[in-house]
N, C-alpha and C positions, 0 to 999 in steps of 0.2 A: 504494500500500500504506500502511496505517496502522500505524506502529510505536509501540508503547506500552510503558511501563515502570512498574512499581510498586516503590516503595522504602519500607522501614520507617523512620519518622522519629519518634524519641522515643515509640515505642509507637503512633504513628498511621500510617495508610496514605495516601501521596500518589500520586495518579494524574496522569500528564501524557502528552501526545503532541505531537510536533513543537514548535511555538512557543506552543501554547495553555497558559495558566497552569495549574498543577496544582491539584487539589482534594484537600483533606486530610480524612480521616474518622477518627474516634476508633476505635482498636482495643481489644479484638478485635471484629470484625464478628460479628453473630449468624449461626448457620448458614443461616437463611433469607434472610440479606442478602448472602451471599457470591456476588458476580457481577462480571463485567467486561465492558465494552462500549465502543463508540465514543461520543465526544462530538462533536456537530456543530461544525465549526470556527468558524462565524460566531457562533453564539449560545451555544455550550457547553450546549445543551439537547437532550434527545432529540427526534428528528424524527418518531417514531411510537411508539405503545405496542405492547408485545409481551410474550410470556411470557419469564421469565428462567430461565437455567440455572445451577444451583449449580456451584461450581468446587471440585474436589478436587485434591490433589497439587501445589499451586502452590508452597508454601514449600520452598525448597532450602537456606536458612540462616536464622540468627536475624535477619539484617538485610536480606533481599531476598526478593522473590517473582518467579519467572520465568514465562514463558508457554509453555514447552515442553509439548507434548501438549494444549494447550487447543484445544477444538473451536470453541466459540462461547459467548456468554453476554451478560449484562447487568450493569451496575453498579447495585445497588439498596441504598439505605440507608433503614431504616425503611420507610415506605410510598412513598417517593419513588424513582422510576425515573430514572436518569441514563444514557441510552444506548440505542442501537438494535443491530441485528444486528452481531455482530463475527465476522470470519473470522480465524483465526490466521494470522500472517505468518511463522512459522518454516518450516522445510523438512520438516515431518512429514506428508508425503502418505500417503494410505491407498488400498490396492488390494484388490479383491475377487477371490478365486479359488475355484472349486468344481470341482476336477479329478477325473479317474479314474486318475491316475498320481501317485505320490508324488515321483518323482525330478525331473521338470522344474521344478516349483514350488519344490522344496527348493534347486535350483540357483539360481533367481532370488533366493530369500531370502538365500543365501550371498553372491551378487553384491552385493545391496543392503547387507548388514551389513558387508561387507569394503571398501566403497568410500566414501570420505569424502563424496562428493556425496549418497549415498543412505542413509547409515548410520542416519538417523532415519526412514526410510520404514517403513510398517507394511503387512503383508499379512494380511487376514482370510482365513484358510485353512479353508474348510468342505469338507474333502476327502471324496469318496465312493468312493475306491479301497478295494479289499478288503485292501490292505496298509497302510492308514492307521495301524494300531496301532503299526507300526514307527517312525513319526515323530511319534506322538501328535498327529495332526492330524484325527482322525475328526470329521465334522460332528456337532456337538452342539446347534447352535441354527439349523439350516437347515430352513426350512419350504417346503412344496410340492415342491421337488426332493428326490429321494432316489436311492439306488443302483439301484432297480428302474426308475425312469422317466427318469433323467438323461441317458442316451445317446440314446434315441429320442424322448424327450418324450411318451411314452405313446401311446395310440391316437388322440388328438386333440391334436396339438402346439400349435395355436393356442390352444386352451382352456387348456392348461397354462400357456402364456405369459401369458394374461390373468389367470389365478389368481395367478401369481407376481407380476405387476405390482400387482394389487389388494392383495396381502399386504404388499408392500415399498415401495409408492409413498410412504408416509408413515412408514416405519420409521426410528427414530432412528439405528440403527446404519448402515443403508443411506445415510442422509443424510450420513454422514461420508466416504463413498467418493468418491475422485477419479477412478478409472479401474478398468476390469475387465481381468483377465488370463484368457485362454482358451488352454490347451495341449492337453489330452487329456480331453475331446473338444472340438475346435474349434467344433463346432455349438452348444455351450453359449452362445456369444456371441449366438446368435439370441434367447436368453431376455432378454438385457440391452439389446436395441436400444431399448426404450421409455424407458430411463432417461436418455438424453441425455449420458451420460458417455463419455469416450474408451474405445475398445476396442483391446486389444493381443492379437492372436491369433497364437500361435506353434505351428504344426503340428508334432507329434512323430511321427505315423504317419498313413497314409492318412486324409485329412481328412473323408471321407464316412462315418466311423464313425457308426452309427445312422441313416444316410441313404442306404442302398444302393439302395432302390427309386427308380425313375426320377423320380417326382413330387417326392419329398423331396430328392433330390440336386439337381434343377434349382432348387428353391426355395432350398436352401442356397447354390448358386452365385450366384443373384440377390442374396441377402443379403450374401454376401462381396464382390461387386462394389460394392454400395451402401456397405458399410462402408469399402472401399478408397477410395471417392470423397470421403470426409471426411478432410481433411488431418491431423486430430488422431489418426486411427486408423492402425494398422499391421497388415498381413497379412504374416506371415513363416513360416519353417520352421526347425527346428533342424538340418536336413540338406539337402543338394543334391537328393537324390532326391525328397523331398516338395515342394520348391520347384518343380522341373520338373513334377511331377505336378499341382500346383495350376495352373500356367500352362496345362498341356495341357487341363484340363477347364473352367477359368473364363475363359480368355482374358486374364487379368491380365498386364500387361507386366512389372511389378516385384514380385517376391516376395523379400524379404530372406532371407539365410541367416545365422542366428545360432546357432552351435553351443552346446551346453551345455558349460560349462567345468568343472563339478564341483570347484570349489575347496574344497568341504567335505571333500575327502579330503586329509589331511595326510601320509599315509604315502608313502614313495618307494621305488623299486626298490632292493633290497638282498638279492641272491640268496644264500641259505644252504642251501636245500633242493635235492635232486638232481633231482627230477622236473620235466619240462616239462608244464605244464598244458594241458588241452584245454578250451576254453571257447566260449561263455559258460556259466554255470552252468545256464541254461535251454537245452534242446536238443530238437529235434523227434525223433520216433521214427526217421526215416531218418538223422538226425544221429547218434543213438546207434549205429546200425548202422555208419556211417562211422567213428565213434570206435573201435569194436571192431576194424574193419578196420585202422585206423591202428596200434593197439597190437599186433595180430597181425603186421602187416608189419614193424613195428619189431623184434619179437623174431626173426622169420624172415629178415629181409633185411639184417642188419647186415654180413654178409660182403661185400656188394657195394660197400661204401664203401672208398675207397682208404686206404692208410696215412697219406697226407697229411691227409685229412679226419678220420681218427681222432685224429691228433695235434692238429689244430685244435680238435676237440671237447674234448679234454682241457685244452687251453689256456683254454677257456671255463669250466673247472670242471664240465663235463658228465660224467656217468658213462658208462661203456662196458660194455654196450650202452646206447644212449639209452633213457631211461625216460619213458613218457608216462602220465599219469593225468588223468581228467576232474576238474573242480573239485568236482562233487558226489560223486564217489567218494572224493576225498581229504578233503573237508570237508563235513559236514552243513550247518552254518551257519558261515560264515567271517567273519573280520575282513579289512579291506583289507590289513593288514600280513601276513596269511597269503599272499595272492596275490603281494604284492611280494617275498616271500622265495623265489620260484621263478625260474629262469633265463629263461623265456619262456612265452608262451601261443600255442597253435595254435588258430585260429578255425575252427569249423564253424558258420557263422551260420544262425540261423532267421529273420533279417530283414536288410534293407539298412541300417537305422539302429538301433543298440542302445545304450542308455544305458551298459551295462557297458563297451562299447568306448571311449566317452569316458572312463570312470573308469580303465580300464587305461592309456589314453594319458596321463592326467594324472599317474599314478604313474611313468610312464616305463618301463613293462614292455615289452620287445621283443615284437612280435606277428608272426605268420605267417598269411597269409590265402590261401584258394584264388584262383587267377587268375580273371578274368571268364569265360574260356572254360570252365574247370573247373567253376565254380559254376553257370554256365548249364546245363551238362550235368547236373550233380547235380539242379538244379531241374526240368529237363525230364524226367529219367528217374526221379527219386526224390522230388520235392517236398521237398527238404531245408529250404527256407525256407517253413515251414508258415504263417507270418504275413505273407508278402509281399503277399497280397491278402485282402480280407474273405471272398471265396468260398473261398479255401484254408483260412481259419480254420474255416469251416463244412463243410470236407471236400467242397467242390464246386469244385475247382480248374479244372474244365473250363468253368465259367461265366465269361463275359467281362463287361465293364462294362455296366451297364444303360442308360447314355447314351453318346453319341458325344463325342469330343473337340471342343473349341471350334474354329470355322472358322479362328481366328487362332492356333491352337496352333503353337508352333515345332517340334513333333514330328510334324506331319502327321497321318496316320490310324493311327499306331502306338498300339495300346491297351496300356497298361502292365499291364492285368489279363488279357491274353491269354497263357495258359501253353501254348498249342498249338504255338508256334513257338520253337525254340531261338534263332533269330536275333533275334526280338523280345525274348526274355528278356535276351539278351546286350546288346542296345541299351540297355535301361533300367537294368540293374544296374551299368552303368559309373559311375552316379552314387552308388553306395553309399559310405558314410563310409570304409570301410577301403581304398577305391581312391583317395581324394582326400587323406587324411591322409598326410603324408610319412613315410618310413622304416618303413612296414609292408611287410614282405617277402612277395612272392607266390610260391606254389608251384603247379606244374602236375601233380604226381603225388606219391605218397608217397615214392618214391625221390628225387624232386627236393627234397621237403621235408627229408629226412634230410641231404642234401648241403648245403642252404642253412643249416640250423640249425648243422651242424657247422662250416661255414666262416665263419659270421657273427661280426662284431665286436660282440658283445652290449653291451659297455660303451660302445662308440662310438655304437651305435644309441640307447641310453638317453640319452647326453649330447645328441645332436641332438634327440631328442624333447623334452627338458626346455627346450632353447633355443627350440624352436617354441612350446611352451606359453606362454612369456613374451610372445612376439610375438602369439599368438592372444588372450591375455587382454586386451591393450591394444586389439586390433581389436574384440573383443566389447564392451568398455566404450565404445568410440567409437560402435558401433551403438546401444547402449542410451542413450547420451547424446543422440543424435539423436532416438530414439523418444520419450524423456521430454520433450525440448524441444518436440516437436510436440504431444504429448498434453497437457502441463501449460501450455504457452504462456505461461510467466512469470506465471501467475495464482497467488495464494496458495492454500494448501490450503483446500478446501471453500469456494471463493469464492462459490458459489451453492448454496443448499439446494435440495432437491427441491421444497419448497413454492414457492420463488421461481421455479424453472424451470417450474412448472406454473401460475403465476399469470396466464397470458395470459387474455384474454377477460373481464376484470373480476373474476376470482376473487380474493378477499382473504384468506380464512382456510382452515384445513384442513377445516373443516366444509363449506365451499363448494366445495372442490376435488373435482370428480367427473369429471376428464378420463378418458376411456376408454383402454384399451390401444391400440386402433386409432388414436385421435387422437395419442397420445404417439409411437407408431412413425412415423406419417406426418409429424409435426412435424419429426422428426429425419432420416427417410429416406423422402422422398416417392416415390422410385422403386419401392418395394416394395408399392405399392398393390394390384397384381394379386393377390397371395396373402395380403394382410393382411385383406382384406374377405371372407374365406371362413371358415366355421365351424371347420373343422379344418385 
């Protein structure tokens, strides 16, 4: 690494690095002269000619100039160029994300900004989610990809990948990117294969989104296996269900589980409201029916509770009879502090992994979830989890997977998308978040729920949840530390430009660089040749 320093000396600028004598230039430099670059150590002369980049935002005081945020540049005074390509050596790495979900990437941003190791990391967030207005991350400078074609990559996916590569291969902003992040949808990492940068894919829900047809799903599997074969890359999931799901269809042996921490939520459990909430806020139509059954049974069935349980409920500051209300009934749009003000949340899940559950847990709100047997029964009879499979999303729950599991799957021939067997449903849903997080209480029926809520030590549950949060935060940081170590490999940010990466074969300048998308993909991932050399 080349460590450089600029100091103001009596109105002049002195440039030095390591043991090479400094060069002093009269200040102020003209705007067209402002640049910074490497000086070759043996001759203190440039080793080749190149364009130079003007530098802004360098001065941080009257007597010093720092390099924070510098991407690259040249030192040029008058017509004389002193220096060649310069890569910044501070820790300001840049990541690219183009997701269809605002929460997972918001969680990574919070992790980066709250952690001393990554506080200077930058994420280019060109979000295509329909909710991007809530986080002010809507894509404003994204070309080729858009909300209409981003999931399935259009009618001819390879042609869209070619077009994206042609558009961005020499793009100045893309040239600053050190790695790509793919959460939802994971398949977007296919678009970035040609760029030769590390890929970090963290699945947040069934990874074949936009690839449910057999040919597209098999192609995605081949690409993910190729991605996993590069030690710089990471294939992971934010929940155990999707990690096992990935293993089942791809044959991958290692799929990390990196839960979302949701540290952006600062509110903590502080119950002042009487009602027990029914959540999450989003709920399937069958879930709403169950919600109404719960409220009816609560009103009609209170007499079955013993005097001891009623006394226990009152000691938890619960009203008698117990009051239940859904989040959406109580609040149109809520703040996290609104939810934290209620004694507990009863889950009627529409999915096996829900960002809201991570959020409730980080606030330390006691939760009550249906047991695996009860939820399997609800799914088999009512399809309460309408987003468990993409077929269910399309109201075709009877459709199974369009491909078979991998021969090396640890789950044999059990198809996670087969809703025709209650035993099969029960086998897979045991990996749901709310069954693996500690201190979430399970209920087998409404009457069992009433008893367990009344007898629960809600304050004790909250305390244990918060203690687990601290343990999990450190584990999540450890996982990300390893991921970043492998991806960045101790190289300085932007250690190699796109131009340099594509300069093989005697290409010297941008005008001469005409590497095709196919060539670029196969340079980085030769194993995907079978489906790269086809039109679509």
